[in-house]
Structure formats: C-alpha cells, structure tokens
N, C-alpha and C positions, 0 to 999 in steps of 0.2 A: 395481731388481734385488735379490732376496733372496739375500744372501750366505750361503755355507755356513760355519757357525761351527766353528772348529777348536780342539781342545785338543791342544797339543804336550806330550808327556811325554818327559822326558829332554832336557837342553840341553848335551850334550857336543859333540864335533866335528860329528857327523852331525846331531844334534838341532837345533843352532843353524842349521846350513845349511838344513835343511828348514823351520824356523820362519820364517827370512827369505825362503825361496822362496815360502811362502804369501802373504807381504805384497806380493810382486810380481805376484800373480795376482788381478785385480779380483774374481773370483767367490768368493774365499776371504776370511775375516776370522779372524785369530788371536784368539779370545775368551779363551783362557787358556793359561798355561804352567805346567808342573809339574816340579819336581825336588826332591830331598831337602833341599838346602840353599838353598832359594829366597831366603831372607833375605839371604844373602851374595852373591847373583848380580847382577852388573851387566848390565842388559839394554840393547841398542842402542835408539836412539830409535824405530825402526820397530815395536818391541814394547812401547812405553811404556804403551799403553792396555790391554794384556792383563792379565787378573786372574792373580794369582800363587797357586800352591798348593804345598804340600810333600808332600801325599799324593794318590795317584791316585784313591782311592775318593771322597774329598771333592770333588775337581775334577769327576769324572764325574757325581756326584749333583747338585751345585749348578749346573753349567754346562749339562748335558744337550746336549752338542755334536752337531753333524751329522757331524763327522769327528773321529776320534782318530788322532793320529800318534804311534806308539810307537817311540821311539829310545833306550830304556834299555839296560842290559846284558842279554845274551841270556837270563838266568835268569827274566826277567819278561815276555818277548815273548809267549809263548802265553797266559799268564794275563790280561794286560792286553788283548790283542786279543780274546779271547773275552768278557771282561766288557764291553768297549766295544760289540761287536756285539749282545750280549744287551740292552744299554741302548739300542739303536736307532741306533748310529753306524756309518758306513762307516769302514774302517780302512786306514791305511798302516802297515806294520810293517817295521822294518829287518831285514835278514838277520842270522843264520839265524832261521828262523821259530820254532824251539823248541829245547829242550835234547835232545829225543828224537824219533825218527820217530813214535812213537805220539802224542805231544803235538801234533806238527805235523798229523797226520791228524785229530786232534780239533778243531784250529783250522779246518781246511778244512771239516770236517763242520758246525761252528757257522756258518760263512759260508753254506753251502748251506741250512741249516735256517732261519736268520734272514733269508735273501735279502739280505744286505748285501755290499757290495763289499770284497774283501780284496786289496790290492796289496802285494807283497813287494818289499823294496828291492834288487832286482837292477839296479843303476845302469847296468851295461854294456849292458843291453837297450835303453836309451834313447840310447845313444851312437852317432852316425852312423858313426864309424870302425869300431867293433866290429860293427855291423850289416853293414857292407861286408865285414869280415873273415869273418864267418859265411857270408855269401852266396858269397864266392869259395871257401871251404873245401868247400862243398857241390858244387862243380864239379870237384873233384879226384879223384873216383872212390871206390872202396871196395876195401880197408879204408883207414882214415885212421890216422895216427900223430900224437898230440897231445903237444907238449912245451911246458910252461908253468911259470912260477914267479913269485913276488913275495917277495923277501927285503927286509927293512927294517932298516937299521942305525939303531936308535932310541936316543936319549939324552934326559936331562932329562925334560921334561914328556911327551914322546912315549913314552919308556920307562915312565914312571909309568902312562900310559894303557894301554899294552900289558900291563903287570903286572895291571891291573884286569881286562882282558879275559881274561887267563890264569886268573883265578879261575873262569871258566866253560868256556872252550874253548881248545885249542891253535890255532896259526895255520893248520894244514891243514884245520881245520874252519871257523873264523871267516872266513878269506879264501878257503879252498878251494871253498866253495859257489859263488862267483862263476865260477870258471874251470872247474869241473866242469859248471856250468850251460852254459857256452859249448861245452864238448865235446858235451854232450847236444843242443844246438841244431844242431851240425854233423852228427851222425849220429842217425837215428831209432832205431838199434839198441838193444836191451835190454842194460844193464850186467849182467855175469854174475859177476865176482869182483873183489876188491880186496885188494891187499897193500901194507902200509905199514910204515915204520920211523921212529923219532923219537929225538931226543937232548935231554936237559936240560942246557943249557949255562950255567946260572946257578942258584946256590942262593937267589936272591931270588924265585924263582917255584915254584909247586907242581907245574907240569906241564912236559912237554917243550916247549921254545920253538923247536925246529926239527923239521920233519917232511917226509917225502917219501912220496907214494903212487903206486901203479900201479893202473890200472883197465882191465879188458878188457870188450869188448862182443861180442855174439853174431854180428856181421857180420865179426869179425876185427879190428876197430879196437882200438887200444890207446893209452893215454895215461899220462903222468906229470905230477905237479904237486909242487912243493916250496915251502915257505914257512918263514921264520924271522924272529923278532923279537929285538931286543936290541942293546946296544952292541958286542957281539962280532961281529956279522954282517958279512960281506964285501960290498962294493959292486961287486965284479966280477961281471958277468953277473947282476945282481939282477933284471933285467926280461927274461924270455924268453917270447915268445908265437909259436909256430911250429907249423904243421900241414903234414904231408906225405901225399900220396896218389899213386896210380899215374900221374896226369896232371900231377903237379908239386907245388909247395909254395907256401904263402903265409905271410908273417911280418909281424908288427908290429915296426917298427924305430924307433929314436930317433936316427938317424944324425947329424942336425944338432945335437943337444943332448947327445950322449954326453960325459960328464965334467962337465956343468953341472947336471944334474938329480940331486938326492939322493934316496935310497930312502925317506927319511922324509917327503918332500914329498907331501902327500895328492893333489896333481894328477898325480904320477908314477904313481899307481895306475891311471889311466885314459888317460894321455897316449899318443898313438901317433906323431905326427909324419909317419910314412910307412908305407904298406903295400907290401911287396915281393912280387910275384907272378911265380913261375918256372914256365915251361911245359916239361914233360919232353920233348915232341917237338920242341922248339926252333922251333916254327912262328912264334913271336913272340919278340922279345928280352925279357929280364926287364923287367917293368913296375914303375915306382915311382909309386905313387899318393900325391900330396901331401895330407896331412891337417893342415897346419900351422895352419889357422884353426878347428880343432875347439873345441867348447865346453869351458870350464873346469869344475871340480868344482861350483861353486855353480850354474852354468847347467844342469848335468846333474841336480842335485837339483830344480831348477825343472821340468825336463822330466818327472821322475818324478811330480811333483804335478800337472802338466797331464795326464798319462796317467790318474791317479786321477780327476781332474775329468771327463775324457772317459768313463771307465768308468761313473761315476755318471750323467752327463747322457744318455749314449747307451745305458745299460743293457747294457754289453758283457758277453759271456759270458767270465768269467775262469777257467773250469774248467781249461783247459790250463795257464794261468799258475800256478794254485795247485798243480796236480799236479806241474808241473815243480819247484816249490819243495820239495815233499816228496821228489821223485826225487833231486835234487842233495844234499839233506840225508842221504838214506839212504846215498849213496855215501861222503860224507865221514865219517859216523858209523861206517860199516863200516871206513874207514881208521883211525879212532881205536881201534876194537876190535882191529884187526890189530896196531897198535903195542903195545897193552897185553897182547895174548895171544901175539904172535909168530907167529900163524897167518894163512894166507890165508882171507879171509871170502867165502863164496859168497853171492850175492844172489838 
C-alpha cells in the first residue's frame, strides 16, 4: 500500500491531535512536522520518525508531501493552504479558513483551479450527536430560532493559548464559525443581516474577549450566539445548544454531567450526553436520546482525517463543503464588523 505522506504544520492543541490521528490511520504516514520552535518540542513516540522543520516553506519544498495539515494560528491558514495546493498537495485546514472572506474565496478558488481536495476543520460535522441534532432541527418547521453559546473560563496555559488566538480573532469569530455553520445546516435560507456587541474584559488582550451576535435569515429564522474567553468568565450556562421551531424544540443537554464538566475542557466543546426532543403537539412525550457513548475529541479528529481520506480516494465533490466554510465565515466576520462599528451589517 502506497501511504499518503502528510506534513503537519502547527503542533498546538489541535495540531497534535490531528498529527496523532494520522498515525492511527494505516493509509497515512506523518512524513514531517513543522512548528516555529521545533527544537524545543517533545514529540510522542508515534511521531518519532517524522522529519522536523521550523519553517513551512522548507518543509513543503523538501518533503513534497501528498497531504498538508494546516493547524497554525488563523493568520497563516489561507497562505499555507494555497501554497500547499499549488505544490500538489491535498489540504486539511483548521477553521477559520482565512482572516477575511476575500482570502477564503481565494483559497476555494485555488482548490478548484488545482483540483486538490480542501477539507475545513468543522469538527462538529463529523460528530454523530451533532449530525442527529441537525437532523431533528430540520423537522421542526420554519422559521427556526437558534440559541447557542460556548463560554470558556480559561486560566494558566489555556488562557495563554486564548490570548494568542486573540491576536487574530475574537471568540465569536474563532468559535462562532462552528455554531453558525450548524445554524446554516439547519436552514437552507440565506442569511440577511447580522448585529453584534462585544466587551473587552481584560487589559491583557488587544481585542474584545466576550461577544454576542444575532443573525437573521430570509425565511424568518433568527439566531444568537455568544462566546467569551478568560479567567473572569462565568461557568453558569456556559454550554447552550437549543433550537425552537413551530413543531417543537431540540436541545443538547449535559444533564448527567452538570457541575462536573469544566468549560476549559476541550471535550466539553463537543460533548452532548443527551439530546432532548420536545413535540409541540404533545403527540409524544419528550424524548431523551442518550449519547453517552459518543466519541471524544481525539476520536473526532480521526474522523475528520478519515473524511479527508475518503474525499481523496473517492474524488468527492467538496464544493458545498468549501462554500459553507466561506458562508459561515462571512456571517461571523460581519458580526466582528458590527461590534467595531456599532451598526447592523447587511449581507
């Protein structure tokens, strides 16, 4: 079997999870890893044979990989993805796809021009519980009301990581693309306008570290999302995932683990535990769908890379996937513009 040789760029929380995911898939081989301070990086035994690089350009030129996995800070996502595709590699890139909508569109155009596969790291799309959540929401009628958040009380190393992310994006952009993408999967309607507000709760960061957005769709659906990072954040109701429609509502709940899951636990970002389905006509009692055996974060990263493998091997048409990545970015970037200008932004 000819394995697909992978270059993993960025070895932070997500990068390391993805790097190890490749080692668990026989069709992949991690040929190289790249991060700025590679000399100081302790690698796990599974990555011991990977060549080490401190610069992306050198790694790309010397390795000539089949696949490049981009897990760096957002300001390099678009540049690295395009360079990789131009060099003949298929690409996995963590969200958000780019710093601007225009750059994101350029990345998608490069994928089409080079005929390379581009998979964006929307991890919730590979999660069986979230797939079920979307499926039920689509049965609730029109319009829909989306209520979602993810606030993270971060301290120590986690707060340091969030401060690095805040050099590029506020939480409603960095995290918001996930949940706006979920909204867009639940309704095929066109987003029409966005209004958002933010607050800078720390002088340690250059941007507002708390934000809330509202988005309206042309079928009458509306949604809000809020996200905040930092040691000051409340852990009360930090995880809300709730959709309401004329025929009822569906919610992701963490009933059995309430009080035991902390908001800075990376598994809490995807954990569901239960899906609660309420029927407005009372034709059925409320249904509690048990999701306690769902995959953890590392298993979800592996599912993302298996989807990339499937896209390559079966030549999947990723046009809709890529366009959705641009669409969700357009909404959260409009939210950021709204925070900065104080105005409602039309889409």
